[in-house]
C-alpha positions, 0 to 999 in steps of 0.5 A: 499499500502507498499510504499505510502507516499503521504499526504493522505496515509501518514496520513493513515500510521501514524494512522496505526503506532499508531495502531500496524501497521495495514495497509501496507503503502506504482567515480568522483575522478577517472573521475577527474584523467582521465580528468587530464591525458587527459590534461597531454597527450595534454601537452606532445603532444604539447611539442613534436611539440614545438621541431619541431616548436619552434615558436609555443612553447609559443602559444601551451603552452598557448593553452594546459593550457587553454585546461587542465583548461577547462577539470579540471573545467569540471571534477570539475563541474561533481564531484559537480553534482555527490556529490561524497564522499569527496566533500560534507560531512554531517557536519551540527550541525543544519538545515535551514528549508524552507517550500514548499507549491505548488502554483497551484490552490486548492493545499493542503497537499503537501509532498516533497519525493525526491531531487537530487544533483542539488536541484530538488525536486519532490513530490505530493499534493491533489487538491480541489477534492481529486485528487492526483498530482505530481510536480517537483520543480526547482531552486528557486521555479519553479513548473512543474506539473507531471501527468500521463494522467487520473491517480492519480500520485505520484512521489517519487524520482529523480536521477541526469539525471532527471529521476523521479520514482513513481507510478500512479493509473488508472482504471486498478490498481496501476503501477510503472513509470519512467518519463523523459522529459514528457515521461512515462514508466510504470513499472509492475512486471510480475504476480503482482497485484500491483506495486509501484516504489519508488527509482532510482539511477543514472544508472536508477536502480529502487527499490519498492514493489509489491503485489502477487496473495496471497496479500503479498508484496515483494520488487524488484529491476529493473535493465537492463530490469530484475526484482529481488525479494527482501525479507528480510528473515523471514519478512512478508512484505518488502518495499525497499525505496531507492537505491544509485549508489553503489547498496546499498538498504534501506527500512523497513520490518515487522517481524513475530510479526508485528514489523516494522524495517529498513534495509540495503541490500548490496551485498546480505547481509541484516542488520537491523537498528533500531534507538536507541532513548528511546521510539522508537517502529517503524523504517523505512528507506527512502533514502540512498545517495552515501556516505551511509548517510541514512534518515528515520522516527521513531515513539516514541509512541507519534509522528513521527520523522525524523532522519539521520544516518551517519553510526555512529551517529543518529540525529533526524530531526524535523521541529521546532514547528512541531507536526509531521515530515516525512523525505523522501529523501536526496541528496549527499549534505545532503539536506533533504526533507519531510513533516511536520504538523504545530501547526494548523494541516496543512500539508506542504513540506519542504527542510532542508539545512545543516549549515556548521561547 
């Protein structure tokens, strides 16, 4: 598969990376100003009324100020939820890493794949029988199972509206899905033999990959009921992984020689992104937030590392004392999720919170 990032498939992907990639793995400021304008209109209207009814002037002014304060507060809360540019910046010099182990009986090998601005985290884990299941983690550790009936389920992303995107495997094959409030909507590219949905933005636009009848993997964008193929020119494989509110898409592709590279796709233009670290031989981009900050993974002929790219600077993201770190998601508050393998060879999910300067 192109997009599979569950713990089982990750292990396969990582082995493949080590063997020449032999497998396929897987503006609120505007809203704020509008609401402030609404508050201003209320004040103007009430000032006109006060000229006619002088006795009401004081009461109306208090009421209008209260209304305006509520509107401004709502706008600020919306802005915080959206994490718009200028409100939250990646100014971390280091991160606080928290291990996430799924508390369900028999759960093991968890991976965290997506996080939204409210801190809700999605991911997947294996059970004692080898079955694959999804989870949603809210707040300070409240877990909810995410399972498509009679299918192995792998959530991959979550937007600020709580829509969860991923894919599932049943007796008929592998299908993408969008999950919301217990309802599952399948996503299948017409004519494809396999579809994997991987990333979703605030508008519900979905990116992922599909396999055609000849066995070739292509990327896709699904927006407003329409599928659009996304292929890096000259690539033998294209795997979009994430999309932000501005329609910027990140992922990876394989060139004609089998080398794997990251890409950014914006307004019809593909830009190759390879980490500049010494010894790095593979780069794959996993997610992009609304500020354009990108997370991904790279392989350096020794192990797998995560990284953050803010448009200018590349920063390695490695869980302390881990033998491997795979970064999968980032939100607008620069909170990062993924998985790591500890010194005993045990898999864990994690969330990394930036420490402010």
